[in-house]
PAKOLFI-564365 format. One record per residue (C-alpha): x, y, z. Coordinates in Angstrom, 2 decimals, m for minus. Example, Ala and Ser with C-alpha at 12.3 -4.5 7.8 and 13.67 -1.06 7.14 Angstrom:
<pts>
<pt east="12.30" north="m4.50" up="7.80"/>
<pt east="13.67" north="m1.06" up="7.14"/>
</pts>
This chain:
<pts>
<pt east="m95.16" north="177.31" up="11.69"/>
<pt east="m94.51" north="175.66" up="15.05"/>
<pt east="m96.65" north="178.14" up="16.97"/>
<pt east="m99.69" north="177.61" up="14.79"/>
<pt east="m99.11" north="173.88" up="14.92"/>
<pt east="m98.92" north="173.98" up="18.74"/>
<pt east="m102.18" north="175.91" up="18.92"/>
<pt east="m103.89" north="173.53" up="16.49"/>
<pt east="m102.71" north="170.52" up="18.51"/>
<pt east="m104.10" north="172.11" up="21.67"/>
<pt east="m107.53" north="172.71" up="20.03"/>
<pt east="m107.67" north="169.18" up="18.66"/>
<pt east="m106.50" north="167.71" up="21.95"/>
<pt east="m109.21" north="169.62" up="23.87"/>
<pt east="m111.88" north="168.54" up="21.42"/>
<pt east="m110.76" north="164.94" up="21.63"/>
<pt east="m110.63" north="164.99" up="25.46"/>
<pt east="m114.10" north="166.55" up="25.58"/>
<pt east="m115.43" north="163.69" up="23.47"/>
<pt east="m113.59" north="160.70" up="24.99"/>
<pt east="m113.06" north="161.98" up="28.58"/>
<pt east="m116.05" north="164.22" up="29.29"/>
<pt east="m115.95" north="163.70" up="33.10"/>
<pt east="m112.30" north="164.67" up="33.39"/>
<pt east="m112.82" north="167.77" up="31.21"/>
<pt east="m115.88" north="168.75" up="33.27"/>
<pt east="m113.73" north="168.42" up="36.40"/>
<pt east="m111.18" north="170.82" up="34.96"/>
<pt east="m113.82" north="173.26" up="33.75"/>
<pt east="m115.25" north="173.31" up="37.26"/>
<pt east="m112.06" north="175.09" up="38.40"/>
<pt east="m112.89" north="178.05" up="36.15"/>
<pt east="m115.33" north="180.86" up="36.75"/>
<pt east="m115.79" north="183.61" up="34.21"/>
<pt east="m115.38" north="187.20" up="35.37"/>
<pt east="m113.79" north="186.34" up="38.69"/>
<pt east="m112.35" north="189.14" up="40.78"/>
<pt east="m108.90" north="188.06" up="41.95"/>
<pt east="m107.55" north="191.61" up="41.55"/>
<pt east="m104.90" north="191.03" up="44.20"/>
<pt east="m102.75" north="189.44" up="41.53"/>
<pt east="m102.09" north="192.86" up="39.99"/>
<pt east="m100.01" north="193.79" up="43.01"/>
<pt east="m98.59" north="190.27" up="43.55"/>
<pt east="m97.07" north="189.97" up="40.09"/>
<pt east="m95.18" north="193.21" up="40.53"/>
<pt east="m94.09" north="192.69" up="44.14"/>
<pt east="m90.47" north="192.20" up="43.05"/>
<pt east="m90.22" north="195.73" up="41.68"/>
<pt east="m89.98" north="198.99" up="43.59"/>
<pt east="m91.79" north="200.99" up="40.92"/>
<pt east="m94.69" north="199.14" up="39.35"/>
<pt east="m95.25" north="201.67" up="36.55"/>
<pt east="m91.56" north="201.52" up="35.51"/>
<pt east="m91.75" north="197.70" up="35.50"/>
<pt east="m94.82" north="197.77" up="33.25"/>
<pt east="m93.11" north="200.26" up="30.89"/>
<pt east="m90.01" north="198.07" up="30.64"/>
<pt east="m92.22" north="195.01" up="29.99"/>
<pt east="m93.89" north="196.60" up="26.94"/>
<pt east="m90.64" north="198.15" up="25.84"/>
<pt east="m89.04" north="194.72" up="25.97"/>
<pt east="m91.75" north="193.22" up="23.80"/>
<pt east="m91.41" north="196.14" up="21.35"/>
<pt east="m87.60" north="195.96" up="21.25"/>
<pt east="m87.59" north="192.22" up="20.52"/>
<pt east="m90.20" north="192.55" up="17.78"/>
<pt east="m89.21" north="195.83" up="16.11"/>
<pt east="m85.49" north="196.19" up="16.70"/>
<pt east="m84.25" north="192.62" up="16.62"/>
<pt east="m86.83" north="191.14" up="14.24"/>
<pt east="m87.91" north="188.49" up="16.73"/>
<pt east="m91.65" north="189.09" up="16.35"/>
<pt east="m92.73" north="185.51" up="17.05"/>
<pt east="m90.55" north="185.27" up="20.13"/>
<pt east="m91.81" north="188.58" up="21.40"/>
<pt east="m95.43" north="187.46" up="20.90"/>
<pt east="m94.79" north="184.12" up="22.54"/>
<pt east="m93.18" north="185.61" up="25.62"/>
<pt east="m95.90" north="188.24" up="25.95"/>
<pt east="m98.72" north="185.68" up="25.72"/>
<pt east="m96.91" north="183.31" up="28.08"/>
<pt east="m96.84" north="186.09" up="30.69"/>
<pt east="m100.20" north="187.74" up="30.14"/>
<pt east="m102.55" north="184.85" up="29.34"/>
<pt east="m101.91" north="182.85" up="32.58"/>
<pt east="m101.94" north="186.07" up="34.56"/>
<pt east="m105.29" north="187.29" up="33.31"/>
<pt east="m106.67" north="183.77" up="33.64"/>
<pt east="m105.60" north="183.84" up="37.32"/>
<pt east="m107.34" north="187.20" up="37.75"/>
<pt east="m110.62" north="186.56" up="35.91"/>
<pt east="m111.06" north="182.81" up="35.57"/>
<pt east="m109.47" north="180.69" up="38.31"/>
<pt east="m111.68" north="179.65" up="41.21"/>
<pt east="m108.85" north="179.74" up="43.71"/>
<pt east="m107.69" north="181.90" up="46.54"/>
<pt east="m105.00" north="184.31" up="45.38"/>
<pt east="m101.48" north="183.11" up="45.95"/>
<pt east="m98.02" north="184.06" up="44.75"/>
<pt east="m97.29" north="180.43" up="43.86"/>
<pt east="m100.04" north="180.32" up="41.28"/>
<pt east="m98.49" north="182.96" up="39.04"/>
<pt east="m94.85" north="182.15" up="39.70"/>
<pt east="m94.35" north="180.59" up="36.29"/>
<pt east="m95.88" north="183.62" up="34.54"/>
<pt east="m93.45" north="185.91" up="36.35"/>
<pt east="m90.55" north="184.12" up="34.61"/>
<pt east="m91.70" north="185.46" up="31.24"/>
<pt east="m92.32" north="188.89" up="32.78"/>
<pt east="m88.70" north="188.96" up="33.99"/>
<pt east="m87.40" north="188.03" up="30.50"/>
<pt east="m89.33" north="190.87" up="28.82"/>
<pt east="m88.46" north="193.40" up="31.51"/>
<pt east="m84.79" north="192.45" up="31.11"/>
<pt east="m85.17" north="192.93" up="27.36"/>
<pt east="m86.77" north="196.29" up="28.03"/>
<pt east="m83.84" north="197.39" up="30.19"/>
<pt east="m81.36" north="196.29" up="27.51"/>
<pt east="m83.45" north="197.91" up="24.78"/>
<pt east="m83.76" north="201.20" up="26.63"/>
<pt east="m80.01" north="201.31" up="27.16"/>
<pt east="m79.38" north="200.47" up="23.52"/>
<pt east="m81.85" north="203.09" up="22.20"/>
<pt east="m80.29" north="205.66" up="24.55"/>
<pt east="m76.84" north="204.72" up="23.33"/>
<pt east="m77.87" north="205.10" up="19.67"/>
<pt east="m79.19" north="208.62" up="20.38"/>
<pt east="m75.77" north="209.85" up="21.54"/>
<pt east="m73.44" north="211.10" up="18.89"/>
<pt east="m70.22" north="211.67" up="20.88"/>
<pt east="m67.68" north="209.14" up="22.15"/>
<pt east="m69.54" north="208.44" up="25.41"/>
<pt east="m71.87" north="205.87" up="23.89"/>
<pt east="m70.34" north="202.92" up="25.75"/>
<pt east="m70.49" north="204.73" up="29.08"/>
<pt east="m74.14" north="205.74" up="28.45"/>
<pt east="m75.08" north="202.18" up="27.68"/>
<pt east="m73.61" north="200.69" up="30.87"/>
<pt east="m74.75" north="203.62" up="32.99"/>
<pt east="m78.38" north="203.03" up="31.86"/>
<pt east="m78.12" north="199.34" up="32.70"/>
<pt east="m76.67" north="199.97" up="36.15"/>
<pt east="m79.19" north="202.70" up="36.92"/>
<pt east="m82.12" north="200.47" up="35.93"/>
<pt east="m80.83" north="197.60" up="38.04"/>
<pt east="m80.35" north="200.01" up="40.96"/>
<pt east="m83.85" north="201.52" up="41.00"/>
<pt east="m86.14" north="198.82" up="39.65"/>
<pt east="m85.70" north="195.75" up="41.91"/>
<pt east="m87.49" north="195.93" up="45.26"/>
<pt east="m84.38" north="195.27" up="47.36"/>
<pt east="m86.19" north="195.95" up="50.63"/>
<pt east="m88.52" north="193.06" up="49.80"/>
<pt east="m85.70" north="190.71" up="48.72"/>
<pt east="m83.77" north="191.28" up="51.94"/>
<pt east="m86.76" north="191.17" up="54.28"/>
<pt east="m86.96" north="188.18" up="56.65"/>
<pt east="m90.14" north="186.89" up="55.09"/>
<pt east="m90.93" north="187.01" up="51.39"/>
<pt east="m91.76" north="184.70" up="48.52"/>
<pt east="m88.25" north="183.34" up="48.38"/>
<pt east="m87.34" north="183.00" up="52.09"/>
<pt east="m89.50" north="182.60" up="55.18"/>
<pt east="m88.91" north="182.26" up="58.88"/>
<pt east="m91.12" north="180.78" up="61.53"/>
<pt east="m92.81" north="184.18" up="61.92"/>
<pt east="m94.00" north="184.21" up="58.29"/>
<pt east="m97.73" north="184.54" up="57.67"/>
<pt east="m97.72" north="181.79" up="55.03"/>
<pt east="m98.22" north="178.31" up="56.47"/>
<pt east="m95.08" north="176.18" up="56.69"/>
<pt east="m96.72" north="172.88" up="55.65"/>
<pt east="m93.47" north="170.92" up="55.81"/>
<pt east="m92.88" north="171.67" up="59.49"/>
<pt east="m96.56" north="171.40" up="60.35"/>
<pt east="m96.91" north="167.89" up="58.93"/>
<pt east="m93.50" north="166.93" up="60.29"/>
<pt east="m94.94" north="167.60" up="63.74"/>
<pt east="m98.00" north="165.56" up="62.88"/>
<pt east="m95.89" north="162.61" up="61.70"/>
<pt east="m93.74" north="162.72" up="64.84"/>
<pt east="m96.58" north="162.84" up="67.31"/>
<pt east="m99.42" north="160.87" up="65.79"/>
<pt east="m100.35" north="157.39" up="67.07"/>
<pt east="m101.13" north="154.31" up="65.02"/>
<pt east="m104.89" north="154.72" up="65.42"/>
<pt east="m105.02" north="158.40" up="64.47"/>
<pt east="m106.78" north="159.72" up="61.38"/>
<pt east="m106.22" north="163.01" up="59.60"/>
<pt east="m108.76" north="165.55" up="58.41"/>
<pt east="m107.28" north="168.05" up="55.91"/>
<pt east="m107.24" north="168.80" up="52.21"/>
<pt east="m105.76" north="165.82" up="50.50"/>
<pt east="m103.87" north="167.72" up="47.82"/>
<pt east="m101.23" north="168.35" up="50.51"/>
<pt east="m100.53" north="164.59" up="50.75"/>
<pt east="m96.93" north="165.10" up="49.65"/>
<pt east="m96.11" north="166.24" up="53.19"/>
<pt east="m97.24" north="163.02" up="54.85"/>
<pt east="m96.20" north="160.65" up="52.07"/>
<pt east="m95.56" north="157.10" up="53.28"/>
<pt east="m97.38" north="157.48" up="56.59"/>
<pt east="m100.22" north="155.13" up="55.69"/>
<pt east="m102.67" north="157.22" up="57.67"/>
<pt east="m106.40" north="157.34" up="56.90"/>
<pt east="m107.18" north="160.80" up="55.49"/>
<pt east="m110.53" north="162.52" up="55.25"/>
<pt east="m110.37" north="165.34" up="52.73"/>
<pt east="m112.73" north="168.26" up="52.64"/>
<pt east="m113.57" north="171.18" up="50.48"/>
<pt east="m111.84" north="172.58" up="47.45"/>
<pt east="m112.94" north="174.59" up="44.44"/>
<pt east="m115.08" north="171.69" up="43.15"/>
<pt east="m116.79" north="170.75" up="46.41"/>
<pt east="m120.57" north="170.69" up="46.16"/>
<pt east="m120.96" north="171.77" up="49.79"/>
<pt east="m118.89" north="172.74" up="52.82"/>
<pt east="m117.58" north="170.25" up="55.36"/>
<pt east="m120.60" north="169.92" up="57.63"/>
<pt east="m121.10" north="168.98" up="61.28"/>
<pt east="m122.64" north="165.64" up="60.29"/>
<pt east="m119.47" north="164.86" up="58.32"/>
<pt east="m117.36" north="165.53" up="61.40"/>
<pt east="m119.68" north="163.54" up="63.66"/>
<pt east="m119.50" north="160.58" up="61.32"/>
<pt east="m115.70" north="160.60" up="61.49"/>
<pt east="m115.64" north="161.08" up="65.29"/>
<pt east="m118.05" north="158.18" up="65.69"/>
<pt east="m115.66" north="155.82" up="63.94"/>
<pt east="m112.32" north="157.14" up="65.15"/>
<pt east="m111.57" north="157.95" up="68.81"/>
<pt east="m108.45" north="159.97" up="67.96"/>
<pt east="m107.16" north="162.12" up="65.12"/>
<pt east="m106.04" north="165.47" up="63.82"/>
<pt east="m107.74" north="168.34" up="62.03"/>
<pt east="m105.39" north="170.64" up="60.08"/>
<pt east="m106.57" north="173.59" up="58.01"/>
<pt east="m105.24" north="176.95" up="56.84"/>
<pt east="m107.04" north="180.29" up="56.59"/>
<pt east="m107.57" north="179.58" up="52.89"/>
<pt east="m109.62" north="176.52" up="53.87"/>
<pt east="m112.13" north="178.44" up="56.05"/>
<pt east="m114.52" north="178.91" up="53.13"/>
<pt east="m114.77" north="175.11" up="52.76"/>
<pt east="m115.67" north="174.43" up="56.42"/>
<pt east="m119.05" north="175.29" up="57.98"/>
<pt east="m119.03" north="177.66" up="60.93"/>
<pt east="m120.49" north="175.09" up="63.37"/>
<pt east="m117.62" north="172.71" up="62.61"/>
<pt east="m115.07" north="175.43" up="63.37"/>
<pt east="m116.84" north="176.38" up="66.56"/>
<pt east="m117.02" north="172.73" up="67.66"/>
<pt east="m113.30" north="171.98" up="67.18"/>
<pt east="m112.32" north="175.25" up="68.86"/>
<pt east="m114.36" north="174.30" up="71.94"/>
<pt east="m113.71" north="170.55" up="72.09"/>
<pt east="m110.40" north="169.82" up="70.43"/>
<pt east="m106.89" north="170.50" up="71.66"/>
<pt east="m105.20" north="173.21" up="69.66"/>
<pt east="m101.50" north="172.59" up="69.05"/>
<pt east="m99.44" north="175.67" up="69.86"/>
<pt east="m95.89" north="174.87" up="68.82"/>
<pt east="m93.02" north="176.57" up="66.97"/>
<pt east="m93.67" north="174.16" up="64.07"/>
<pt east="m97.22" north="175.44" up="63.64"/>
<pt east="m96.85" north="179.04" up="62.61"/>
<pt east="m98.45" north="181.24" up="60.01"/>
<pt east="m102.05" north="181.18" up="58.87"/>
<pt east="m102.67" north="177.54" up="59.75"/>
<pt east="m104.33" north="175.73" up="62.64"/>
<pt east="m103.77" north="172.24" up="64.02"/>
<pt east="m106.24" north="170.56" up="66.38"/>
<pt east="m106.25" north="167.12" up="67.97"/>
<pt east="m108.87" north="164.97" up="69.60"/>
<pt east="m108.25" north="161.84" up="71.69"/>
</pts>
């Protein structure tokens, strides 16, 4: 069937890539670490729900209802694996700091199965009633579930995954790098993690990237001194998640000798420094 064929294609593709593109595969494997401990994802994946246990029950009930009551066993298995495999990979394999954005796609499948669980619970409850109130019971169960399960306090808070203000803890990279683009000079360089290059696209600015999950060592003082010796002016931008990729003496040096930018655009767990 198509699921077995998809799995076989994946295995053959991985084997072929390992043979013909060993360096690229090694680069990918370097982002994995067996038996990691990103347990924070257990709370992050259920942050949308006011009752975690009820959400988990509806999840498994949804998988059961699709498989046993509607006969969609393959679909139920596919949805379950699409939610659980990436989630447990994030918890136990990924060499990354925990972040809501990394499991956002897995949450989509979680929502589908929880929705199926709510519908299935209402349907099973309806079938257990023998009088004429079946229709009312069905809709009452749906409404009650939608009333108690979503974490409305989180959804309507000023800062959450879906909406953030300038007081949010998460860095607002768009506004941070917009400030950089507006105030940089032609001779400035930028020190930051290059994977954020979307935010300064088209600026034609020299960028010195540091760190990351695959970095052999931290960004050292000699690395900074080499850049400063060649460039009289520039910017150093890093978030709290980047601290583990920068040596302590570098952080101490920029705190003492660089100008820290304190502006409404630079809010959250991110720091912007400038030297000139």
